[in-house]
C-alpha positions, 0 to 999 in steps of 0.5 A: 807551805806553811800549813804542813810545817804546822801539820806536821807537829812543832819543831823539834828545836823550839822548845830547846830555842824557847827554853835557851831564851828563857835562860838567857833573859834570867842570866842577863836579869842576874848580871844586871842585878849584880852590877847595879848591887856591886857596883859600888865595890867596882868603884871602890877597887877602880879608886884603889886601883889608880891609888896603888899606881900613885903610891907605888913608885915609892914603895919599889923604891923603898923595896930596891933598898932592901925594905920589905914591900909590906913594911914599905907601904905601910910608910907611906900610908903613915906618911900620908896620914900625918899629912892629912891629919896635920892639913885638917888640924891647922883647917879646924884651928882656922875654922873654929877661930874665925866662927868664932870671932864672927859671931863675937862682932856679929852684932857689930856687922849686922849694924854695919849691914843695916845702916848701909841698907839704909843708906843704900835703899833708903829704908828706916830698918832697926836692930830691934825690928829684927830682932822681933820678927826672928822672935816672930818666927821662932816658931818656924826655926823650932821646926828647922831645929826639929827637922835637922834634929830627927835627920842627925841619924840620917846624917850620921849614918852616911858619916859611918858609910863614908868612913866604911868606904875609906877604909875599904879603898884604904884596905885595897890600896895597900893590898894592890900596892903591897903584892903589885908583882903578885897581882902583875903576876897573877893576871898574866896567868891568866893570859897567853905569853903575846897577850901578857906583854900588852897588858904589862905595857899598859901597867906600866903607862898607867903607873908612870901616867899615873905618877906624873899627875899626881907628881905635876899636880904636887908642884902646883900645889907647893906653888899656889901654896908659896903665891899665897903665903906670900900675898896673905902675909903681905895683907897680914891676914890670920893663919896665913900659912894655913890659908895658902894650904888650904888654897894650894890643896884644894884648886889642885886636888879638888876637880871642877870646883876646887877653885872656887873652894878655894877662894872662897875661903881666905875672902871669907877669913878678909872680910873679918878684918877688911873688906878691901883685903877681901877685894885684893885677896879676890883679886889676886886668887883671879890673877893668879889662876891665870897665871896657872892655867896660861904659865905653869900648868901647860909647862909642868903637865906636858913633862909629867902627864902630856894630856891637852888641856881641852882633853883633860877638862873633856875627860874631868867632865865626862868622868863626873857625867859617869862615875860622880865627884870619884870620877872627875878625880881619875878621869885625868889620869884614866885619859893620859893612860889611854892616849899613851896606850893608843899612841903605842899601837895607832901608826902615825905618817908623816904630814905634808907641808901644806897651807891649808894645814897651818893656816897664817904660819906664812904671815908669821915667817914674813913678820918675824923674818922683817923683825930679824932683818929690823933688829941686825940693821939696827945692830949695824947702825949702833956699830956705826956709830960706836966707830964713829962716835965724833961724827 
């Protein structure tokens, strides 16, 4: 059978199939290459989209009062720029003063460290020996300095690239926000009427969840700033207000490692004042973090984002694995949007009462009833004593 087929010559469809397969492979390779080249632009567009969702409610309120959307967006950008510049200025002043203070106290700090090492480990070190060791290794220090100087160009190019990316994200954010109605109209014009309502519903969910996420983070940042400012002022730390703002902003708006970065700076500043102050700062940061995790954060986010802490933590890990720091930053709004959108279309059923679901609920109810009965008995006994005080 096979010999008869090949004896009749090549099938007519085979050359076309081979050409089609080669074309599909070439198109796939081209698309893969284009995607790899444009991945940075796509990430910047994604970040700009979620930033525009966070800014758009403020612009909508100004537009409702007669302000043009372009001017309203510009005013919001100016407000954010002033806030960021003020934060960086305060932080820069703090860092410069603390570095100067540490540099002035460095010989005294080094001598104290040498004395502690000698007492603890029974050594006989001295400052002269340390200086001699540094002079002996001056060649290595020069080599490291030369390598650092050679890498200045690489660091400068990285800095310029980061500034360009920030400018690009800001420009797209401005356009997405100022032309929000036009963007939605353009997207909906590409879809049939039945799909337009779903797209607009998803857009509204993303708008509400992203705004709620930033609102909750801002509230937590304010609470953290006030609490740490009070503690730093009691300890008498320099630049207590700037340090408190640093802790509030970093702990809430930098994912995963923000808490550690937030607590490290005030601990280092406190070390230049008194080691016991540094210990008190570390204890307060840890205690406040637990209060925030178990009391403040669940109550605030339940009303604004409504994402379970485990889902939020998993989404941050997934976002960081996919897109790095950018993915970790936008992971929670994305998870909240997906959860809200899926919850709109997934049908839920009433769950029957079953002890296998709420394990321990009956025992908990019995304990609550016993406590209530004990309280009623206590009130009755106290009432009888008040009615018969002579007895």
